[in-house]
C-alpha positions as CSV (number, residue, x, y, z in Angstrom):
1,X,-82.0,-104.6,-40.0
2,X,-82.3,-100.9,-39.0
3,X,-85.5,-99.8,-37.2
4,X,-87.9,-97.7,-39.2
5,X,-90.1,-96.5,-36.4
6,X,-89.4,-94.3,-33.4
7,X,-86.8,-95.9,-31.1
8,X,-87.7,-97.1,-27.7
9,X,-84.6,-95.2,-26.4
10,X,-82.9,-92.1,-27.6
11,X,-81.1,-92.8,-30.9
12,X,-77.8,-94.5,-30.2
13,X,-74.7,-92.3,-30.7
14,X,-73.5,-92.8,-34.2
15,X,-76.5,-94.9,-35.4
16,X,-77.6,-92.3,-38.0
17,X,-74.0,-91.8,-39.2
18,X,-73.6,-95.5,-39.9
19,X,-77.1,-96.4,-41.0
20,X,-76.9,-98.9,-43.9
21,X,-73.1,-98.5,-44.0
22,X,-70.4,-101.0,-43.3
23,X,-68.4,-99.7,-40.3
24,X,-65.7,-102.0,-39.2
25,X,-62.5,-101.0,-37.3
26,X,-59.4,-103.1,-38.1
27,X,-59.1,-104.1,-34.5
28,X,-62.7,-105.1,-34.4
29,X,-62.4,-107.1,-37.5
30,X,-59.3,-108.9,-36.2
31,X,-61.0,-109.4,-32.8
32,X,-64.1,-111.0,-34.3
33,X,-62.1,-113.3,-36.5
34,X,-59.8,-114.4,-33.7
35,X,-62.7,-114.9,-31.2
36,X,-64.8,-116.6,-33.8
37,X,-62.0,-119.1,-34.5
38,X,-61.6,-119.6,-30.7
39,X,-65.3,-120.3,-30.5
40,X,-64.9,-123.1,-33.0
41,X,-61.8,-124.6,-31.4
42,X,-62.2,-124.4,-27.6
43,X,-64.1,-126.9,-25.5
44,X,-67.8,-126.7,-25.5
45,X,-68.0,-125.4,-21.9
46,X,-65.8,-122.4,-22.9
47,X,-67.4,-121.8,-26.3
48,X,-69.8,-119.1,-25.1
49,X,-67.2,-116.8,-23.6
50,X,-65.9,-115.4,-26.9
51,X,-69.4,-114.1,-27.6
52,X,-69.5,-112.4,-24.2
53,X,-66.1,-110.7,-24.9
54,X,-67.5,-109.3,-28.1
55,X,-70.6,-108.0,-26.4
56,X,-68.7,-106.3,-23.6
57,X,-65.7,-104.8,-25.5
58,X,-66.9,-103.9,-29.0
59,X,-69.7,-101.4,-29.6
60,X,-72.8,-102.7,-31.5
61,X,-72.2,-100.1,-34.3
62,X,-69.3,-102.2,-35.6
63,X,-71.0,-104.1,-38.4
64,X,-70.9,-105.4,-41.9
65,X,-73.8,-104.5,-44.3
66,X,-74.6,-107.1,-47.0
67,X,-77.5,-106.3,-49.3
68,X,-79.0,-104.0,-46.7
69,X,-78.7,-106.7,-44.0
70,X,-76.8,-105.5,-40.9
71,X,-74.4,-108.0,-39.4
72,X,-73.0,-106.5,-36.2
73,X,-70.1,-108.4,-34.7
74,X,-72.3,-110.2,-32.2
75,X,-74.5,-111.5,-35.0
76,X,-71.3,-112.7,-36.8
77,X,-70.4,-114.6,-33.6
78,X,-73.8,-116.2,-33.6
79,X,-72.9,-117.4,-37.1
80,X,-69.7,-118.9,-35.7
81,X,-71.8,-120.6,-33.0
82,X,-74.1,-122.1,-35.6
83,X,-71.1,-123.2,-37.6
84,X,-69.7,-124.9,-34.6
85,X,-72.9,-126.8,-33.9
86,X,-72.9,-128.0,-37.5
87,X,-69.3,-129.0,-37.6
88,X,-69.1,-130.7,-34.3
89,X,-72.6,-132.1,-34.3
90,X,-73.3,-130.6,-30.9
91,X,-76.9,-130.0,-31.8
92,X,-77.6,-133.7,-32.1
93,X,-79.8,-135.1,-29.4
94,X,-81.5,-131.8,-28.9
95,X,-84.8,-132.3,-27.0
96,X,-87.6,-129.8,-27.7
97,X,-89.3,-128.6,-24.6
98,X,-92.3,-126.4,-24.0
99,X,-90.3,-123.3,-23.4
100,X,-88.5,-123.8,-26.7
101,X,-91.7,-124.1,-28.6
102,X,-93.3,-121.1,-26.9
103,X,-90.2,-119.0,-27.5
104,X,-90.2,-119.8,-31.2
105,X,-94.0,-119.0,-31.3
106,X,-93.3,-115.7,-29.6
107,X,-90.6,-114.8,-32.1
108,X,-92.8,-115.7,-35.1
109,X,-95.7,-113.6,-33.6
110,X,-93.5,-110.6,-32.9
111,X,-91.9,-110.7,-36.4
112,X,-95.1,-111.4,-38.4
113,X,-97.4,-108.9,-36.6
114,X,-95.0,-106.1,-36.6
115,X,-94.3,-106.6,-40.3
116,X,-98.0,-106.5,-41.0
117,X,-98.3,-103.4,-38.9
118,X,-95.6,-101.4,-40.7
119,X,-96.1,-103.0,-44.1
120,X,-92.7,-102.2,-45.6
121,X,-89.7,-104.2,-46.7
122,X,-87.5,-102.5,-44.2
123,X,-89.7,-103.6,-41.4
124,X,-89.6,-107.2,-42.7
125,X,-85.8,-107.0,-42.8
126,X,-85.7,-105.6,-39.3
127,X,-87.8,-108.4,-38.0
128,X,-85.6,-110.9,-39.7
129,X,-82.7,-109.5,-37.7
130,X,-84.7,-109.7,-34.5
131,X,-85.6,-113.3,-35.2
132,X,-82.0,-114.2,-36.1
133,X,-80.7,-112.7,-32.8
134,X,-83.4,-114.2,-30.6
135,X,-83.4,-117.8,-32.1
136,X,-79.8,-117.8,-33.0
137,X,-78.5,-116.8,-29.5
138,X,-81.0,-118.9,-27.6
139,X,-80.5,-122.2,-29.4
140,X,-76.7,-121.8,-29.6
141,X,-76.7,-121.3,-25.9
142,X,-79.2,-124.2,-25.4
143,X,-76.9,-126.6,-27.3
144,X,-73.6,-125.4,-25.8
145,X,-74.7,-125.2,-22.1
146,X,-75.6,-128.7,-21.0
147,X,-74.1,-129.4,-17.6
148,X,-73.4,-127.9,-14.2
149,X,-69.8,-127.6,-15.2
150,X,-70.7,-125.7,-18.3
151,X,-72.6,-123.1,-16.2
152,X,-69.9,-123.0,-13.6
153,X,-67.2,-122.3,-16.3
154,X,-69.3,-119.7,-17.9
155,X,-69.8,-117.8,-14.6
156,X,-66.1,-118.0,-13.8
157,X,-65.2,-116.8,-17.3
158,X,-67.6,-113.9,-17.0
159,X,-66.1,-112.9,-13.6
160,X,-62.7,-112.8,-15.4
161,X,-64.2,-110.7,-18.2
162,X,-65.7,-108.3,-15.6
163,X,-62.3,-107.4,-14.1
164,X,-60.7,-105.7,-17.1
165,X,-64.1,-104.2,-18.0
166,X,-64.4,-102.6,-14.6
167,X,-60.9,-101.2,-15.0
168,X,-62.0,-99.6,-18.3
169,X,-65.0,-98.1,-16.6
170,X,-62.7,-96.9,-13.9
171,X,-60.5,-95.1,-16.5
172,X,-63.7,-93.6,-18.1
173,X,-64.9,-92.5,-14.7
174,X,-61.6,-90.9,-13.8
175,X,-60.9,-89.2,-17.1
176,X,-64.3,-88.8,-18.7
177,X,-62.9,-90.4,-21.8
178,X,-64.5,-93.6,-23.1
179,X,-61.7,-96.0,-24.3
180,X,-64.1,-97.7,-26.6
181,X,-64.9,-94.6,-28.6
182,X,-62.1,-95.5,-31.0
183,X,-64.5,-98.0,-32.6
184,X,-67.2,-95.4,-33.0
185,X,-70.8,-95.8,-31.9
186,X,-70.2,-94.5,-28.3
187,X,-69.3,-91.0,-27.3
188,X,-65.7,-90.1,-26.6
189,X,-66.7,-87.7,-23.8
190,X,-68.8,-89.3,-21.1
191,X,-72.3,-87.8,-20.7
192,X,-73.3,-86.1,-17.4
193,X,-76.7,-86.0,-15.8
194,X,-77.5,-84.2,-12.6
195,X,-73.8,-83.5,-12.1
196,X,-72.8,-87.2,-12.2
197,X,-70.9,-89.1,-14.9
198,X,-72.8,-91.8,-16.7
199,X,-70.2,-94.2,-18.0
200,X,-71.2,-96.8,-20.7
201,X,-68.1,-98.4,-22.0
202,X,-68.8,-100.3,-25.2
203,X,-72.5,-100.7,-24.4
204,X,-75.2,-98.9,-26.3
205,X,-76.4,-96.9,-23.2
206,X,-75.3,-96.4,-19.6
207,X,-78.5,-97.9,-18.3
208,X,-78.0,-101.1,-20.4
209,X,-74.4,-101.4,-19.2
210,X,-75.5,-101.3,-15.6
211,X,-78.5,-103.6,-16.2
212,X,-76.3,-106.1,-18.0
213,X,-74.0,-106.5,-15.0
214,X,-76.9,-106.4,-12.5
215,X,-78.2,-109.6,-13.9
216,X,-74.8,-111.3,-13.3
217,X,-74.6,-110.3,-9.6
218,X,-76.7,-113.4,-8.3
219,X,-74.8,-115.8,-10.6
220,X,-71.5,-114.5,-9.4
221,X,-72.7,-114.8,-5.8
222,X,-73.6,-118.5,-6.3
223,X,-69.9,-119.3,-6.3
224,X,-69.7,-118.5,-2.6
225,X,-71.2,-121.9,-2.0
226,X,-68.8,-123.8,-4.2
227,X,-65.5,-123.8,-2.2
228,X,-63.0,-121.4,-0.6
229,X,-61.5,-120.1,-3.9
230,X,-65.1,-119.7,-5.1
231,X,-65.8,-117.3,-2.3
232,X,-62.9,-115.1,-3.4
233,X,-64.1,-115.2,-7.1
234,X,-67.6,-114.3,-5.9
235,X,-66.3,-111.2,-4.0
236,X,-64.2,-110.1,-7.0
237,X,-67.1,-110.6,-9.5
238,X,-69.7,-108.8,-7.4
239,X,-67.3,-106.0,-6.6
240,X,-66.6,-105.5,-10.4
241,X,-70.4,-105.5,-11.1
242,X,-71.2,-103.0,-8.4
243,X,-68.4,-100.7,-9.5
244,X,-69.7,-100.7,-13.1
245,X,-73.2,-100.1,-11.9
246,X,-72.0,-97.2,-9.8
247,X,-70.1,-95.7,-12.7
248,X,-73.3,-95.9,-14.9
249,X,-75.2,-93.7,-12.4
250,X,-78.7,-95.0,-13.4
251,X,-81.5,-96.0,-11.2
252,X,-82.7,-99.0,-13.2
253,X,-79.6,-101.2,-12.5
254,X,-79.6,-100.0,-8.9
255,X,-83.2,-101.4,-8.6
256,X,-81.9,-104.5,-10.3
257,X,-79.4,-105.1,-7.6
258,X,-82.1,-104.5,-5.0
259,X,-84.2,-107.0,-6.8
260,X,-81.3,-109.5,-6.6
261,X,-81.1,-109.0,-2.8
262,X,-84.8,-109.5,-2.5
263,X,-84.6,-112.6,-4.6
264,X,-81.7,-113.9,-2.4
265,X,-83.7,-113.3,0.8
266,X,-86.7,-115.1,-0.8
267,X,-84.6,-118.3,-0.6
268,X,-85.5,-118.6,3.0
269,X,-89.2,-118.7,2.1
270,X,-88.7,-120.9,-1.0
271,X,-91.2,-123.6,0.2
272,X,-93.9,-120.9,0.7
273,X,-93.4,-118.9,-2.4
274,X,-97.0,-119.4,-3.5
275,X,-98.2,-117.7,-0.3
276,X,-95.6,-115.0,-0.7
277,X,-96.7,-114.2,-4.3
278,X,-100.3,-114.1,-3.3
279,X,-99.5,-111.8,-0.5
280,X,-97.7,-109.4,-2.9
281,X,-100.7,-109.5,-5.3
282,X,-103.2,-108.8,-2.5
283,X,-101.0,-106.0,-1.1
284,X,-100.7,-104.3,-4.5
285,X,-104.5,-104.6,-5.0
286,X,-105.0,-103.0,-1.6
287,X,-102.6,-100.2,-2.5
288,X,-104.4,-99.7,-5.8
289,X,-107.7,-99.1,-3.9
290,X,-106.2,-96.9,-1.2
291,X,-103.9,-94.7,-3.4
292,X,-105.1,-91.7,-5.3
293,X,-103.0,-92.8,-8.3
294,X,-103.0,-96.4,-9.7
295,X,-100.6,-98.7,-8.0
296,X,-98.1,-98.4,-10.9
297,X,-97.9,-94.7,-9.7
298,X,-95.3,-96.0,-7.2
299,X,-92.9,-95.9,-10.1
300,X,-93.0,-92.1,-10.0
301,X,-91.4,-92.2,-6.5
302,X,-88.4,-94.0,-8.1
303,X,-87.4,-90.7,-9.9
304,X,-85.8,-89.6,-6.7
305,X,-83.3,-92.5,-6.8
306,X,-80.2,-92.3,-8.9
307,X,-81.5,-89.5,-11.1
308,X,-84.2,-91.8,-12.5
309,X,-87.3,-90.8,-14.6
310,X,-89.9,-92.6,-12.6
311,X,-92.7,-90.3,-13.6
312,X,-92.1,-91.1,-17.3
313,X,-92.3,-94.8,-16.6
314,X,-95.5,-94.4,-14.6
315,X,-97.1,-92.3,-17.3
316,X,-96.0,-94.8,-20.0
317,X,-97.7,-97.7,-18.3
318,X,-100.8,-95.6,-17.5
319,X,-101.1,-94.5,-21.1
320,X,-100.6,-98.0,-22.5
321,X,-103.4,-99.4,-20.2
322,X,-105.8,-96.5,-21.1
323,X,-105.1,-96.9,-24.8
324,X,-105.1,-100.7,-25.0
325,X,-107.7,-100.4,-27.8
326,X,-105.1,-98.9,-30.1
327,X,-102.5,-101.7,-29.8
328,X,-104.1,-104.9,-28.6
329,X,-104.5,-106.5,-32.0
330,X,-101.6,-105.4,-34.3
331,X,-99.7,-103.0,-32.0
332,X,-99.2,-99.4,-33.1
333,X,-96.7,-97.6,-35.2
334,X,-96.1,-94.8,-32.8
335,X,-96.8,-93.8,-29.2
336,X,-95.7,-90.2,-29.6
337,X,-99.4,-89.0,-29.4
338,X,-99.7,-90.6,-26.0
339,X,-98.1,-87.6,-24.4
340,X,-94.9,-85.7,-24.0
341,X,-91.9,-88.0,-24.3
342,X,-94.1,-91.1,-24.8
343,X,-92.3,-92.0,-28.0
344,X,-89.5,-93.2,-25.7
345,X,-90.9,-96.6,-24.8
346,X,-88.7,-97.5,-21.8
347,X,-90.6,-100.6,-20.9
348,X,-90.0,-104.0,-22.5
349,X,-93.5,-105.3,-21.7
350,X,-95.1,-102.3,-23.3
351,X,-92.7,-102.4,-26.2
352,X,-93.7,-106.1,-26.9
353,X,-97.4,-105.0,-27.0
354,X,-96.7,-101.9,-29.1
355,X,-94.8,-103.9,-31.7
356,X,-96.8,-107.1,-31.7
357,X,-100.1,-106.7,-29.9
358,X,-101.5,-108.5,-27.0
359,X,-100.7,-111.9,-28.4
360,X,-97.0,-111.2,-28.6
361,X,-97.0,-109.8,-25.1
362,X,-98.8,-112.8,-23.8
363,X,-96.3,-115.2,-25.4
364,X,-93.4,-113.1,-24.0
365,X,-94.8,-113.4,-20.5
366,X,-95.4,-117.1,-21.1
367,X,-91.7,-117.6,-21.8
368,X,-90.9,-115.9,-18.5
369,X,-93.5,-118.0,-16.6
370,X,-92.1,-121.3,-18.1
371,X,-88.6,-120.2,-17.2
372,X,-89.5,-119.6,-13.6
373,X,-91.3,-122.9,-13.5
374,X,-88.2,-124.6,-14.8
375,X,-86.1,-123.0,-12.0
376,X,-88.6,-124.4,-9.5
377,X,-88.0,-127.9,-10.8
378,X,-84.3,-127.4,-10.8
379,X,-83.8,-126.1,-7.2
380,X,-86.0,-128.8,-5.8
381,X,-84.0,-131.5,-7.6
382,X,-80.7,-129.9,-6.3
383,X,-81.7,-129.3,-2.7
384,X,-79.2,-131.8,-1.3
385,X,-76.2,-130.1,-3.0
386,X,-75.5,-126.6,-1.6
387,X,-73.6,-125.3,-4.6
388,X,-76.1,-126.6,-7.2
389,X,-79.0,-125.4,-5.0
390,X,-77.4,-121.9,-4.9
391,X,-76.7,-121.9,-8.6
392,X,-80.2,-123.0,-9.6
393,X,-81.7,-120.3,-7.3
394,X,-79.3,-117.7,-8.7
395,X,-80.6,-118.5,-12.2
396,X,-84.1,-117.6,-11.0
397,X,-82.8,-114.4,-9.4
398,X,-81.1,-113.4,-12.6
399,X,-84.3,-114.0,-14.4
400,X,-86.1,-111.9,-11.8
401,X,-83.7,-109.1,-12.2
402,X,-84.3,-109.1,-16.0
403,X,-88.0,-108.9,-15.3
404,X,-87.5,-105.9,-13.0
405,X,-85.2,-104.3,-15.6
406,X,-88.0,-104.6,-18.2
407,X,-90.1,-102.2,-16.2
408,X,-87.6,-99.4,-16.6
409,X,-85.9,-100.1,-19.9
410,X,-86.4,-101.8,-23.2
411,X,-83.5,-103.9,-24.4
412,X,-81.4,-103.2,-27.4
413,X,-77.8,-103.8,-28.3
414,X,-75.5,-106.2,-26.4
415,X,-77.7,-106.8,-23.4
416,X,-79.7,-109.3,-25.4
417,X,-76.9,-111.8,-24.9
418,X,-77.4,-111.7,-21.1
419,X,-81.2,-112.3,-21.6
420,X,-80.9,-115.3,-23.9
421,X,-78.0,-116.7,-21.9
422,X,-80.2,-117.0,-18.8
423,X,-83.1,-118.4,-20.8
424,X,-80.7,-120.9,-22.4
425,X,-79.3,-122.0,-19.1
426,X,-82.8,-122.5,-17.7
427,X,-84.1,-124.1,-20.8
428,X,-81.3,-126.7,-20.6
429,X,-82.1,-127.3,-17.0
430,X,-85.8,-128.1,-17.3
431,X,-86.5,-131.8,-16.9
432,X,-87.6,-133.8,-19.9
433,X,-90.9,-135.7,-19.6
434,X,-91.0,-138.8,-21.8
435,X,-93.6,-141.7,-22.0
436,X,-92.3,-145.0,-20.6
437,X,-94.6,-148.1,-20.8
438,X,-97.7,-145.9,-20.9
439,X,-96.6,-143.6,-18.0
440,X,-94.9,-140.2,-18.1
441,X,-91.4,-140.3,-16.7
442,X,-89.3,-137.3,-15.8
443,X,-85.6,-137.5,-16.6
444,X,-82.7,-135.1,-16.5
445,X,-82.2,-132.6,-19.3
446,X,-79.4,-134.6,-20.7
447,X,-78.2,-138.2,-20.9
448,X,-75.1,-137.8,-18.8
449,X,-75.2,-138.0,-15.1
450,X,-73.6,-134.6,-14.5
451,X,-75.8,-132.8,-16.9
452,X,-78.5,-130.4,-15.7
């Protein structure tokens, strides 16, 4: 499942060394077996946490290769998740919703079009890996996360996970030695840019480490509205996230935190969001007319924050728009000819188009739109319960942070679990519309009274 085209980010440390080769550390093997068994045995509301532990503490380069198929440890955990659903029958009663169908269509489009574009067996195998990750994680999460209590336990568990991880990042920041380098796949000596350390822990890149935890900030903050102990846990979790983001020294997760703050403030205008969105669109249109550069040229200004590369992000978007004729149907094999450094596609939206054409990009955006619409249904249904209202709004903010991240980075490695987790939570929350005596009736996402 190794990529055969130019990477969207610089080649991960150790990827070439372990290409098509089984690389499993004894500790990693023991960890995945123990955590996989725990995933089978613990209660449903805690079953997701072992996967998060694997994603946060074991580099993605740890893998087993079977007949040229790469199974990193997170994919092995997905297999444990599927096995749990089969053994315990927790997939029974699954209700298909529009977002589920659109996501499956998106995955099929992305896999099929890119395979046709590249036209090799290795490309087909790679897209199988992508489809396994996307559908496997999403539907495992959809089936395991069903109630408010499930979401609450997941958030509390992730706060607990963030504490030792923040300590590990602290050690790396103080010593410039990455504790997770013993597994391979991440550098032993922490990289430096513009005189600042860029810690990454077990993650595939410092930017992705920061972006991962930026998406959890609003979810951790939602516990403030639960109870007095919840406020303490919210402070601890947010503090751990902010320290990890600080240690990464990357502008993209910083903007993710800013996006989370903006999303939190938008709560006070939640009943006028349509007007707010139209105001933003009209403001951007006015700036596009007034500015000498296109409105996406504002990204170039971001290069002054946190050592970012805003000019590259601006140029990438500008080149993609100008060259839409190259990729709109079946994508394109390479973007290197777009200009200096353009082979580095640090934009998830553009990457979707480059790999799968305009159809795949449209389906990707459709999944996001349906997820936001689902959040809208959820917070309106929860407006009389402060904690559930805060939690439902926090899901929307987390989704918004992902959308902002996508402008500055394309996802690979462990961060996918954060993306499909929030989609899974929202997918479970969307009300089910069923016909009753010739009329359409909206019911809760599940049959139990406490379910989302």
